[in-house]
N, C-alpha and C positions, 0 to 999 in steps of 0.2 A: 666562241669569243664572249658571248653574253654570260655564260656560266663562269668563265674566268673573271670577268669584271664584277659579277655579283659576289663571287667568293672573296675577291680582293676587298670589296666593301665590307663584307661580313667580318673578315679578319681584322680590318682596320677598326671597326666598331668594337670588336672584342679587346683589342689592345688598348683602345682609348678608355674602355670601362675599367681598366686596372688602375688601382690607386698609385702604383709605382710609376705609371706613365705620366700621370698628372704631377707627381712629385718631381720627376726628372725635368718636365717642361718648366715647372715653377723655378727650379734651381737654375736651369739654363737661362731663364730670363732675369732672375734676381742676382745671380753671381756676378755678371759683368756690371750691373748697375751699382751694386754695393761696393765692389772692388774699385770701380771708377770714381765713385763719390769719395771713398776713403782715401784713395791715392791722391786725388786732386786736392783734398783738404790738407793732407799731410805735406804735399809738395809746396803748396802755397804758404803753409805755416813755417817751413824751414827755408823757403826761398830758393829751393833747388829743384829743377825739373829733371828728375832722373828718368821719367818715362814721358815721351812726347805723345800727343794725341794721335798722331798717325801710326804709332807703334802699338798702342793699347789694344785695338781689335785683333791684331795679329798675335799678340801675347795671349790674349784670352782664347783664341782659336787653338793655339798650341796646347793650352791646358785642357780644352774640351776634347781635342782629338787624341791626346795621349792617355788620358785617364777617364774622364767623365763619360763620353759617348761610347768608347769601347765597352765600358761596364754595362750601359744600357743595351748595347748590341748583344752581349753575351746573355743578359737576363731575358731579353726578348726572344732570342733563338731557343733558349732553354724552356721558356714558358710555352711557346706555340708548338713545339714539337715534343720534347721530353715530358713536359708537364701534362700535355693532353694525352700522351701515351700512358702516363702513370695514372691519371684519373679516368681514363677510358672514354674521354669525350671525343677523341679522334675517330672512334668507331661511328659516332653519330654523323660526323662530317662525311665519312666515306660511304654512308648509306644514301647520300644524295646523288642525283643523276649528274655526277661530275667525275672526270677521270682523276687518277692519282697524280698524274703530272700537273694538272691544273690546280689541285689542292696544294701540292708542293710549291708550285710557282707562285700561287696567290699569297701564300704565307710569306714567301721571300720578298715579293713585291711590297706587301704591307709593311714589312720591316724597313725596306728601302724608303717608303713614303715617310716613315717617322724619322729616319736619319735625316732626310731632306728638311723636314719640319723643324727638327731641333737645330740644324745648322742655320736655317732662316731666322729662328728665334734668337739664337746666339748672335747672329750678325746684327739684327735690329737692336738688341740690347747693348751690344758693344758700340754701335754707331751713336746711340743716345748717350752712352757713358763717355764717349770721346768728346762730347760737347762740354763736359765738366772741366776739361783741360783747357789751358790757354793755347792759342795758335792752332786752332782746328785745321786739320789737313785740307788741302784743296781737292780739286776734281781728280787729280792723279792718284791721291791717297785713297779716295773713295773707290775708284776703279780697282785699285790693288786689293782692297778689302773684299769686294764682290768676287774678284777672280780667285782669291785665296780660299774663301769660304766655299765657292763652287767646286774648286779643285779638291777640297777635303772630302767631298762626297764619295769619290771612287775608292780610296783605300778603306774607308769605313764600310762601304758596301761589300768589299772583298772580305773584310773581317766578319761581316754578317753572314756571308755565304759559307765561310770556313767554320763559323760557330754552328751553323745549321748542319753542316756535315758532321761535326763532332757530336751534336745532339742526337744523331741517329743511333749512337752506341749506348744510349742511356734511356731508361724509363722513369727517371727521376729528374726533375728540373734542378734540384739542388746539386746533384752529382754532376750534371752537365755544366752548370754554371761554375762550380768549383774547378773542374778540369780545364775549362776554357780560360779562366782567369790565371790559373797556375801555368798553363802553357804560354799564355801571352807574356806573363812576367818572366818566365824562363827564357824565352826568345829575346826579350828586351835586354835582360841582364847578360845573356850569352854574347850579344852583339858587342858589348863593351870589351869583353875579353877575347873574343874571336871575331874580328871585324868581317871575316869572309862570310859568316852566317847571315849578316845583314843583307848581303846581295841576293840571297835566295829565300828570304823570309818576308812575306807581305806585312808583318808587324813592324818592319823597319821603315815603312814608307808613310806612316801616319802624319809625318811632317813634310811631305813632299810639296805641300802648298808653298813652302818657302822658295821653291824653285820658280814659282810663277810671278813673284813680286820683284820689283826693281827693274832696272834697265838691262841687266845682263842675263836674260833668260837663256839657259843652255838648252836649245831645242833638241839636240841629240840625246841628252840625258833625260829630258822630259819624255820624249817619244819612246825611249827604251824602257823607262819605268812604266809608262802607260801600257805598252804591249805586255810587259811582265805581269802587271796587275790584271789585265784582261785575260791572259792565259790562266792565271791562278783562279780567277772567278769561274772560268769555263770548266776547269778540272774539278774544283770543289763542288760546283753545282751538279755536274754530271755524276760524280761519285756519291754525293748526298742523295740525289734522286734515285740512283741505283739501289742504295741501301733502304731508302724509304719504300720503294716499289716492292722490295723483297720481304718486307716486314709482314709477319702474321699478326693481324690486329683483331 
């Protein structure tokens, strides 16, 4: 267990040291703040409240989970697996007294840590931005925000595990990133034309946090989606580790 914890810390430090990580964190913090300030000024100028304060954090979460954070997930998975395969730094990691499973799991856990960090940063920035609007939502609205941002973690984690699985087929981070983005877009677009695809694709549930807010939570639907996402994560994690374990490095 100590070796796993130590390698999670090492992987977290490595991801933190990348400039793109700091860039994504800065954008996650600044985007809601700038958007909230501009929208509040615009709405007060025209005298029409098109977006209420209680809706703004949820709107920003939809933007983060559908476009921005999946991009970080794909980049992170490509860097920590395909990128390290390509520049042969993975061999250095595997010379340490740690099993391949712990190396694989620690990299996945580190990506999960950053997903949670970005969601927390997005939540804090969105809550601050909501203060710019008139009629700030009450306690119920704040609880909905926390619930929605917390629920958004699971589908993003599943995307991360799926991206790690795809990264096992490439020794170049750019190739892994390109394929991950293209497949993500393909499934998103295909769901518009063939709705049945959405039922069996984890990419269709990046907005499942919308089921968590409001008074009419559909528990049956939430539980079925939850079990589907858990099943996807187990399948992708198992398949990804199998491929990683069989690699000649």
